[in-house]
TORLO-94157 format. One line per 5 residues: their letters; for each residue x negated, y negated, z negated of C-alpha. Coordinates in pm, whole numbers, plus 32768, in hexadecimal, padded with zeros to 4 digits. Each point is the difference from the previous one (the first is absolute). Example, Ala and Ser with C-alpha at 12.3 -4.5 7.8 and 13.67 -1.06 7.14 Angstrom:
! residues 2
AS) 7B32/81C2/7CF4  7F77/7EA8/8042
This chain:
! residues 461
MAGRD) 312B/5CF9/D643  8083/80B8/812E  7F12/7F39/80DF  7ED7/8047/7F1F  8054/8178/8000
SRNRS) 801B/7FFC/8179  7EAB/7F55/8021  7F65/80FF/7F0D  808D/8123/80C7  7F7B/7F6E/8146
SSDWR) 7EA8/7FD1/7F66  8006/8164/7F7C  8069/8086/8154  7EE7/7F3E/80A9  7EFC/8089/7F0E
SSTDS) 8088/8161/8030  7FEC/7FDB/817B  7E9F/7F75/7FE6  7F92/8123/7F23  8097/80F6/80F5
RNRSR) 7F43/7F61/8125  7EBE/8003/7F38  802B/816D/7FAD  8046/804A/816F  7EC4/7F47/806C
SSSRS) 7F37/80B5/7EF6  8086/814F/8076  7FB0/7FA9/816C  7EA1/7F93/7FA2  7FD2/8145/7F3E
RGRDY) 8070/80CD/812A  7F24/7F35/80E5  7ED6/8042/7F1E  804F/8174/7FFE  8014/8011/817D
GNDRG) 7ED1/7F21/801A  7F3F/80EF/7F24  806E/8120/80DB  7F9E/7F43/8138  7EB7/7F9A/7F64
GSYGR) 7F87/8165/7FFB  8097/80B5/7ED7  803E/813B/80D0  7F95/8127/7F34  7F97/7F26/7ED3
NSSSD) 80F4/8053/7EEF  801D/7EA7/7F61  811D/7FBB/7F0F  80AC/7F18/80F5  7FEE/810C/810D
RSGYS) 8083/8114/7F1F  811C/7F30/7F73  8051/7F49/8140  7FD8/80B4/814D  7FC8/8167/7FA5
RGSNS) 8124/802A/7F10  80E9/7EF2/8071  7FD3/7FC5/8172  7F4E/8139/8074  80A1/8077/813D
SRSGG) 801F/8162/7F80  80F0/7F78/7EFA  80B7/7EFC/80D4  807A/80C9/8127  7EBB/7FED/80CA
RSPAG) 8005/7E84/802E  7ED1/7F21/7FC7  8027/7ED4/7F17  8055/7EAB/808D  7EDE/7F6A/80C1
VSVKM) 7F6C/8157/8057  8035/80BF/8146  7F7D/8152/8071  7F4D/801E/814F  7F5B/8120/80B7
NWLFL) 7E9A/803E/7F90  7F59/803A/8150  7E9E/8001/7F78  8062/8114/7F0F  8097/80CA/811E
LITLA) 7EBD/7FEB/80C9  7F25/805A/7ED7  80CE/8134/7FAA  7FFE/8067/816E  7E83/7FEE/7FFB
AGIVA) 8000/80CD/7EBF  80C4/8110/80B4  7F00/800C/8119  7EE4/801D/7F04  80BC/8118/7F4F
WLIGT) 802C/80B4/814D  7E8D/7FE8/8052  7F9E/808B/7EAD  8111/8106/8010  7F94/8082/8155
LVYSG) 7E98/8021/7F87  8070/80C0/7ECC  80ED/80D8/80CD  7EFE/8060/8108  7EFB/8047/7EF7
MVDTA) 80DF/80DC/7F27  8101/8099/80EB  7F3C/8144/8028  7FB2/8031/7E8E  810A/7F5D/7F27
SRPWL) 8158/8086/7FAE  80EF/7F50/80EF  80FB/7F8E/7EF2  7EEB/7F67/7F2A  7F64/7F5F/8133
IGLIF) 8147/7F5D/806B  803A/7F92/7E98  7EA9/7F5D/8001  8041/7F52/814D  8143/7F65/7F7E
LILYV) 7F58/7FA5/7EB9  7EF5/7F3E/80BF  810F/7F3F/80B8  80C0/7FB4/7EC0  7ED0/7F88/7F40
IVVLT) 7F83/7F1D/8116  8155/7F66/804C  8076/7FD3/7E98  7EAF/7F7D/7F8A  7FFE/7F07/8121
VFIFS) 8160/7F8B/7FA6  7FB2/7FE1/7E8C  7EC0/7F39/803A  80A5/7F1D/8101  8133/7FB6/7F29
NITAV) 7F27/7FA1/7ED8  7F05/7F2E/80C4  8117/7F3D/80A8  80C8/7FEA/7EB9  8136/80A9/808F
FRENM) 8010/8111/7EF6  8101/7FB4/7EEE  807A/8145/7F6A  800D/8179/8021  8131/804C/80D5
LTGSP) 8049/8141/7F41  7FE5/7F7E/7E9C  802C/7E88/8020  7EC0/7FD0/7F3A  7EF4/7F08/8072
DKGLT) 7EF3/80DF/7F64  7F06/804C/8116  7F5B/8112/7F35  8148/80BD/7FEF  8030/7FC7/8174
ALILL) 7EA9/8096/8046  8059/8135/7F34  8145/802C/80C1  7F44/7FDF/8149  7F08/8108/7F89
AGAVI) 8123/80E9/7FB0  8082/7FBB/815E  7EB4/8076/8091  8023/814C/7F4A  8166/8024/807C
VFFLA) 7F9D/7FBA/816A  7EE4/80FE/7FF4  80CE/8120/7F76  8136/7FA8/80C9  7F3B/8000/8147
AFFQW) 7F54/8148/7FA1  814E/80A0/7FAD  80A2/7F89/8142  7ED9/8085/80C9  8018/8151/7F50
LYGLS) 816E/801A/8060  7FBF/7F89/8162  7EE2/80F5/8031  80C6/8133/7F99  806D/804C/8165
ASAKQ) 7E9B/7FF1/8082  7F74/80E1/7EEF  811E/80F5/8029  7FCE/801A/8176  7E85/7FEF/8007
AGPTS) 7F5B/8129/80AA  7EA9/804C/8087  7FCC/8004/8177  8059/8144/80AE  7F29/7FB3/8131
YVFVI) 7F0F/7EFE/808A  8025/7F57/8151  7EC8/7F36/8051  8034/7EDF/80F4  7EA5/7F83/805F
DDSGS) 7FA7/7EBD/80B5  7F2D/8051/8130  7FFC/7EA3/809A  7ED4/7F51/8098  7FAA/7F46/7EBF
MTAND) 7FA7/814A/7F59  7EC4/8007/80CF  7F75/7EEF/7F1F  80B7/804A/7EBB  7FD6/817C/7FFD
PDGER) 7EF5/8060/80FC  7FB0/814B/7F52  8166/807D/7FF1  8019/7FF8/7E85  817C/7FF3/8021
YTAIR) 8007/8167/807E  7F0C/8076/7EF8  80E7/7F64/7EFE  8120/80DC/8079  7F34/8139/7FBB
EVLRD) 7FA4/7F7E/7EA6  816D/7FC6/7FA9  8063/815F/806E  7ED8/80B9/7F69  80A0/801C/7EA6
MDSDF) 815E/8058/8078  809E/815A/7FF2  7FCE/80DB/812F  8172/7FF4/805B  8018/7E83/7FEA
PYMVY) 8073/7F74/8154  7F63/7ED8/80B2  8002/7F57/8153  7F2C/7EF1/80A9  8066/7EEE/80F2
GFSND) 7F1B/7F07/80AC  8078/7EB4/8089  7F8D/7ED1/80C0  80E5/7F81/8116  80AB/8155/7FFB
TTVLQ) 802A/810F/7EFC  7F85/8163/8030  7FFD/813C/7F2E  7E98/8058/7FA9  805A/8127/7F21
PMTTV) 815C/80A0/8002  809A/8060/7EB4  7F39/811A/7F61  7F84/806D/7EAA  7EB8/7FC7/7F4D
GKGLP) 7FBC/8175/7FFB  7FEA/8004/817D  7ED8/7F15/7FFB  7FAA/7E92/7FD1  8016/7F1C/812F
QLSGA) 7EC9/7FB6/80CB  8061/7EBF/80AD  7F64/7ED0/80A2  809C/7EC8/8094  7FDE/7F40/8144
SDGGT) 800B/7EA7/7F55  80A9/7F50/811F  8134/7F27/8035  80E0/7F2C/7F22  80AD/8032/7EAF
AIRGA) 816C/8068/8030  805F/8044/7E95  8178/7FE4/8031  7FF0/80EA/812C  7F35/80FF/7F3C
LKQVL) 80ED/8007/7ED6  812D/800D/80E8  7F6D/8128/80BF  7FB0/80C1/7EC3  8163/7FCA/7F80
EDYQS) 809F/8068/814A  7F2E/813D/8007  807A/8052/7EA1  816A/7FC1/805D  7FE5/80D6/813A
GVWKG) 7F5C/8121/7F45  7EA1/7FE1/8091  7F7E/801E/7E9C  8094/8063/7EB3  7F5B/7F85/7EC4
GDSPR) 80DE/807C/7EE7  80D6/7F2D/7F19  7F03/7EE8/7FC0  7F09/7FD4/811F  7F01/7EEA/7FDD
VILLT) 7F79/7F39/8123  7EA3/7F6E/7FCE  7FC9/7EDC/80ED  7E9D/7F7F/8037  7FB5/7EC7/80CA
DGVAG) 7F00/7EEA/8017  80BF/7EFE/80C6  8138/7F33/8036  812D/80A0/80A5  8027/7F99/8169
DIGLF) 8163/8081/802B  80C1/7F5A/7EE3  80BE/7EBD/8039  814D/7F51/7FF0  80A0/80E7/8100
RPINP) 7F41/8136/7F8F  8021/8003/7E86  7F74/8119/7F30  80FD/7FEF/7EE5  8107/80DD/80AB
VLKQY) 7EF8/810D/802D  7F97/7FEA/7E93  816A/801B/7F8E  801C/8146/80BF  7ECA/8083/7F50
AKARI) 8095/7FA9/7EAE  814A/80A3/805F  7F4B/813E/806C  7F38/7FF9/7EB8  7EB5/7FEC/80BC
SVSTV) 7F09/7F23/7F47  7EF3/7F43/80BC  7EBE/7FB2/7F49  7F19/7F0E/80B3  7E88/7FD2/8008
GLGDA) 7F7E/7EB5/8082  7E99/7FFB/807C  7F47/7EB7/802C  80E2/7EF0/808D  8143/80C5/8002
DENLM) 8145/7F3D/7FD4  8024/8022/7E87  8160/7F70/7FF1  807D/80F4/8105  7F50/8129/7F60
RSIAE) 808B/7FAB/7EAB  815F/7FCB/808B  7FFC/8151/80B1  7F94/80B0/7EC1  80F2/7F48/7F1A
STGGV) 8128/8033/80E9  7FD5/8179/8010  7F82/805A/7EA4  7E92/801E/805A  7ECC/7F4C/7F83
YIDVS) 7F0D/7F13/80A7  7E87/802F/7FE8  7F09/7EFC/807C  7E97/8053/805F  7EF2/7F23/808D
DATEL) 7F15/8109/8088  8031/8147/80BD  7F28/80BA/7F04  8116/7FCB/7F00  810A/80A2/80D8
SAAMK) 7FF0/815A/7F60  804C/7F78/7EA4  8108/7F15/808D  80B0/8112/80C2  8002/80E0/7ECC
SAAVK) 809F/7EE8/7F35  8104/7FC4/810D  804D/8173/8005  8032/803A/7E8C  8078/7EB5/7F6F
TSAHD) 8173/7FD5/7FCF  80D1/7EC5/8003  80FA/7FA2/7EF3  80F5/7EEA/804D  8038/7EEB/7F06
LLSVR) 80CF/7EC6/7FD4  7F05/7F30/80C6  7FBA/80E5/8128  80B2/80A2/8125  80F2/8115/7FA4
YSSHL) 7FBE/8108/8107  80E4/8116/7F83  8163/8009/8087  8074/80E0/7EE3  811A/7F44/7F4C
GWLYG) 7F8A/7EC7/80B1  813B/7F37/7FB5  7FE4/8048/7E8C  7E92/7FA6/7FE3  8036/7ECD/80D6
FLRIL) 810C/7F8A/7F0E  7F25/8051/7ED3  7EDA/7F3B/808A  80DC/7ECF/8040  8095/801D/7EA3
FLTIL) 7EB3/8035/7F4D  7F4D/7EE6/80B6  8122/7F11/7FC2  8002/804E/7E8C  7E87/7FD6/7FE2
GCVIG) 8011/7EB3/80B6  8111/7F83/7F17  7F38/8066/7ECB  7ED1/7F44/8084  80DF/7ED4/8048
LGALV) 808D/800A/7E9E  7E9B/7FF6/7F7C  7FBF/7ECE/80D9  813A/7F59/7F76  7F8F/8038/7E98
AYGYA) 7EA3/7F7E/8055  808D/7EC8/80AB  80D1/7FA2/7ED0  80EC/7EFE/8097  8172/804D/7FD7
DTANL) 8084/7F18/8110  7F5C/80DA/810A  806F/8151/7F76  8125/8032/80EE  7F34/7F9F/8132
LLVAT) 7EE1/80E3/7FA0  80DC/812C/7FAE  80CB/7FE9/8141  7EC7/7FD0/80D5  7F53/8125/7F54
GATSL) 8123/80EC/803C  8021/7F99/816D  7E8D/8016/8054  7FD4/814A/7F46  811C/80A0/80C2
LGALL) 7F83/7F6C/8149  7E9F/8080/7FC2  807F/815C/7FA9  80D6/8011/813A  7EE1/7F8C/80DB
MELST) 7F13/8101/7F69  80F2/811F/8039  8089/7FA2/8154  7EC7/7F71/80A2  7F18/811D/7FA0
GLGAS) 8108/80EF/8083  7FEE/7F4A/814E  7E86/8021/800D  7F8D/7EB6/7F67  7EB8/8002/7F42
AGLMW) 8033/8060/7E94  7EE5/7F17/7F9C  80A5/7ED6/80AA  8152/804B/7F66  7F5B/8027/7EAC
LILWI) 7F6C/7EA3/8027  8155/7F71/805E  809E/80B0/7ED6  7EFC/7F6E/7F12  8034/7EA2/808E
LYSAT) 8178/801B/7FD2  7FD1/8083/7E9E  7F11/7EED/7F97  8071/7EC5/80B7  80CF/7F64/7EE7
AAGKP) 810D/7F00/804C  8028/7F23/7ECD  805B/7E9B/7FAA  7F4B/7EF2/7F3E  8083/7EDA/7F35
VYDPG) 7FE9/7EAA/80A7  8049/7EC2/7F36  80BB/7ED9/8099  7F75/7EB9/7F6D  8139/7F41/8063
RMADI) 80EA/80EC/7F4E  7F18/8008/7ED2  8016/7E82/7FEE  817A/8014/8006  7FF7/80EF/7ED8
R) 7F2F/7F0B/7F3A
């Protein structure tokens, strides 16, 4: 009897062990099928196996950020390049909108629109890419795989970006609006180089001066300089009531723009002319400066103009160096006007005389009033806006395993872009170029993608 009982217990133990191994194999096959389904392209398709298996059980957002066995996360380089290209496209569109509306639109609403364009292009690019390549799994904010809900959240993000950017610009522009004042005098600095013989043979540039002054009060002061290789005073400081200038040029020599601006500033500092609290220099040229280079930079001169609160508005005729003219105007609080024909000079000079410049988050800040405070605010505002745009990209991407990488990269690039915009424009770098770099840093999204290891998947089975 004891032997029979022992044999029965051994048989029972063997069957129990066999059942246990069968259940283990069945469980492994089930897991293998689940991972196989995931690998086979169930990204974004909310099948029952996906909902009950990966999303709720193994989803990295619920398992400490780790992918399931057989799945690794690698850098998505194609995605990075595509989002970088999206940022460049957004910059091109933004610059067109900015240049077309800067003189008519409210600056806060314009800046809000510019950031909205960037957000829509970047987030839409991310959302389309993540769905086409089947990376999208769930909304990072809600944990829901519902793409319709994700789209609504992204739309709400667009509204937030628009109003946040507009509000930040309103705050940032308070110093400019508070300090804005009309010009108290005009100082005309007129190109009289040899190229003017062809570009302005009839002396329209001097007629334009009279047209600008014709509507001014009789006690309004003005002065006229002419420059080529050297700079000379054509009309000492006087008032409109004492007569309009009757001038003509020699049209000879080179184009020493730096020398002309430096001479005008030195004359002001030495008391040769006094132009009130807010004098405005109106610089007209048709050529490329022959006296600006690595060892003769113009930025130190422009900084002195900004410090003295002397704005320089520029008028470029024909083939003038547009980048230089725009940089001079932006660095000193003036405006840049471009004309193709000398017959348009009167209207252009009038615009340069009366238009005012308002700094914004994407341009040079020329005013030194509370400069440290507004420098800090610009860095802070641009960093926050970049992080909000990055959060929208994270929601649109919809893959939890890459959340930490994307958030850290977004914070770092947003701060870097803000610092570059503030510091580089203060050193004289082109605002347009720094804007492009900022947009690239905002949009270029570092994110991972799931990669399946067939060998490890076989081990699971």
